[in-house]
C-alpha positions in Angstrom: 113.9 33.8 66.5 115.1 33.6 62.9 116.7 30.5 61.3 118.3 31.0 58.0 120.9 29.6 55.6 122.5 30.2 52.3 119.6 29.6 49.9 118.9 33.2 49.2 115.8 33.1 47.0 113.8 30.2 48.2 112.4 31.3 51.6 109.7 29.5 53.5 108.4 31.7 56.2 106.5 30.0 59.1 104.0 32.0 61.2 102.7 30.3 64.4 99.2 30.4 65.8 97.5 32.0 68.8 99.3 31.3 72.1 102.1 29.7 70.2 105.7 30.6 69.3 108.4 29.6 66.8 108.9 26.5 69.1 106.0 24.7 67.4 107.9 24.8 64.1 111.5 24.1 65.2 111.5 20.3 64.9 109.0 20.3 62.1 110.9 22.7 59.8 114.4 21.3 60.5 114.4 18.6 57.7 113.5 21.3 55.2 116.6 23.4 55.9 118.8 21.6 53.4 116.4 22.6 50.6 115.0 26.0 51.5 115.8 29.1 53.4 113.7 28.6 56.6 112.5 31.6 58.5 110.6 31.3 61.8 109.1 34.4 63.2 107.5 35.1 66.6 104.5 37.3 66.0 104.2 40.4 68.1 103.2 39.6 71.7 104.3 35.9 71.5 107.4 33.9 72.2 110.5 36.1 72.4 108.7 39.0 70.9 106.7 40.4 73.8 107.7 44.0 73.7 105.0 46.6 73.9 101.9 46.1 71.8 99.8 49.1 71.1 98.1 48.6 67.7 97.1 44.9 67.7 95.5 43.6 64.6 96.1 41.1 61.8 97.1 44.0 59.6 99.7 45.3 62.0 101.1 41.8 62.5 101.3 41.5 58.7 103.2 44.8 58.7 105.6 43.4 61.2 106.2 40.3 59.0 106.9 42.6 56.0 109.3 44.7 58.1 111.2 41.6 59.2 111.4 40.2 55.6 112.6 43.6 54.3 115.4 43.7 57.0 116.5 40.2 55.9 116.5 41.1 52.3 113.7 38.6 51.4 111.9 40.0 48.4 109.5 37.0 47.8 108.6 34.0 49.9 106.2 31.1 50.5 104.3 32.1 53.6 103.0 29.2 55.8 100.5 30.3 58.5 99.1 28.1 61.2 95.7 29.1 62.5 96.0 32.8 63.6 99.3 32.8 61.6 97.1 32.0 58.6 94.9 35.1 59.4 98.0 37.2 59.5 99.1 35.6 56.2 95.8 36.6 54.6 96.2 40.2 55.8 99.8 40.0 54.3 98.4 38.6 51.0 96.0 41.5 50.8 98.6 44.2 51.4 101.8 42.6 50.0 100.6 39.9 47.6 103.4 40.7 45.1 105.8 39.3 47.7 104.2 35.9 47.7 105.5 33.0 45.7 103.0 30.8 47.5 100.7 30.7 50.5 99.9 27.8 52.8 96.8 28.0 55.1 97.8 25.4 57.7 94.6 24.7 59.7 93.4 28.2 58.9 90.9 30.2 57.0 90.1 33.3 55.0 86.6 33.5 56.4 85.7 35.8 59.3 84.5 34.6 62.7 80.8 33.6 62.8 78.6 35.6 65.3 78.8 32.6 67.6 82.6 32.4 67.4 82.8 36.2 68.1 80.7 35.7 71.2 83.0 32.9 72.3 86.0 35.1 71.8 84.4 37.7 74.1 83.7 35.1 76.7 87.3 33.9 76.5 88.6 37.4 77.0 86.4 37.7 80.1 87.6 34.4 81.3 91.3 35.3 80.9 90.8 38.7 82.6 89.1 37.0 85.5 91.0 33.7 86.0 94.4 34.5 84.4 96.5 32.9 81.7 97.6 29.7 83.5 94.0 28.6 84.2 93.0 29.3 80.6 95.9 27.4 79.1 95.0 24.3 81.2 91.8 23.9 79.3 92.7 25.5 75.9 95.4 23.3 74.4 94.1 19.7 74.7 90.9 20.1 72.6 93.0 21.3 69.7 94.3 17.7 69.3 92.1 14.9 67.9 91.0 12.8 71.0 92.9 9.6 70.1 96.2 11.6 69.6 96.2 13.2 73.0 97.8 10.4 75.0 100.7 9.8 72.7 101.3 13.6 72.2 101.2 14.4 75.9 104.7 16.0 75.7 103.8 18.3 72.8 100.6 19.3 74.6 102.5 20.2 77.7 105.0 22.1 75.7 102.2 24.2 74.2 100.6 24.8 77.5 103.9 26.1 78.8 104.4 28.4 75.7 100.9 29.7 76.4 101.6 30.2 80.1 104.7 32.3 79.3 102.6 34.6 77.1 101.6 38.0 78.6 97.9 38.3 79.4 97.7 41.5 77.2 98.9 39.5 74.1 96.2 36.9 74.7 93.3 39.3 75.2 94.5 41.5 72.3 95.0 38.5 70.1 91.5 37.2 70.8 90.0 40.7 70.0 92.1 40.9 66.8 90.9 37.5 65.6 87.3 38.4 66.5 87.5 41.6 64.5 89.3 40.3 61.4 87.4 40.8 58.1 86.3 38.3 55.5 89.3 37.8 53.1 87.8 35.2 50.8 88.0 37.8 48.0 91.8 38.1 48.6 92.0 34.3 48.2 90.1 34.5 44.9 92.3 37.2 43.5 95.6 35.8 44.6 98.1 35.2 41.8 100.3 32.7 43.6 99.4 29.0 44.3 97.7 28.2 47.6 98.1 25.1 49.7 95.4 24.2 52.2 96.0 21.7 55.0 92.9 20.7 57.0 92.3 18.3 59.8 89.0 16.4 59.3 88.5 16.5 63.1 89.5 20.2 63.6 87.0 21.9 65.9 88.5 25.3 65.1 88.2 25.1 61.3 85.2 22.8 60.6 85.3 20.7 57.4 82.4 22.5 55.7 84.1 25.8 56.2 87.3 24.3 54.7 85.4 23.1 51.6 83.8 26.5 51.2 87.2 28.1 50.3 89.6 25.6 48.9 88.2 26.0 45.3 88.5 29.9 45.4 92.1 30.4 44.3 93.1 29.9 40.6 95.7 27.4 41.7 95.2 25.3 44.9 96.5 22.1 46.4 94.4 20.6 49.2 95.2 18.1 52.0 92.5 16.7 54.2 93.9 14.7 57.0 91.8 12.0 58.8 92.0 11.6 62.6 93.7 15.0 62.8 92.6 18.0 64.8 94.1 21.5 64.7 97.7 20.7 65.2 99.0 18.8 62.1 102.6 19.7 62.7 102.5 17.4 65.8 99.6 15.1 64.9 100.7 14.3 61.3 104.2 15.8 61.0 105.4 13.5 58.1 102.3 14.1 55.9 102.1 17.8 56.5 105.8 18.4 56.0 105.8 16.4 52.8 102.8 18.4 51.6 104.7 21.7 52.2 107.9 20.3 50.7 106.1 19.2 47.6 104.2 22.5 47.3 107.5 24.5 47.7 109.2 22.3 45.1 106.5 23.0 42.5 107.2 26.7 43.1 111.0 26.8 43.4 111.7 23.8 41.1 
């Protein structure tokens, strides 16, 4: 699904994470619409974009994003990637860096999976194959949120579980394999010409704090937000702070 408006040259492009869709951004990005051109994309295999997936990798998804932007006449943008969307953003930065005015890694990383994480991806693939998507989603979403936030964000958690349950099994297993096999892109981060915004949750099990610290000094120009009592889902856990961070970042770029 694509949201757009008249600001032609100040695009913010939002990429969702694994087992998510544009729905995770809709409410979050709405207040930014009066200042920027907001583009929400469903990555291949997710949301409304579940047509056939043959070649599934971060690189092919980055190619899909490029194709969509070309079709919309977007020559340059600020790319905001949540989690897996951040991995796609890093692949995009490597191939099409000249199209970036800025890059935001939103609870994401340029680092590859550790051997332990790769092993976990394999176990998860086996689990999904054996028990199905619905069973997997019941246990997958809640731990992404900081423990103390889970009760008050019950509705958001249920929405995410539902988005996941509506995702084809092939998208989930192919997505897990693609994340497992993605390369180290810290060098891309180092060479990037555009400013980079990092948003990290201090209690994010998926992107541990020490891994976050390892990379936030790599770009020439970076802004970093560490959020206390926040897990992996800042757009729900800390919507005001994370939206303000993105708005401020985009304003420094677009003036």
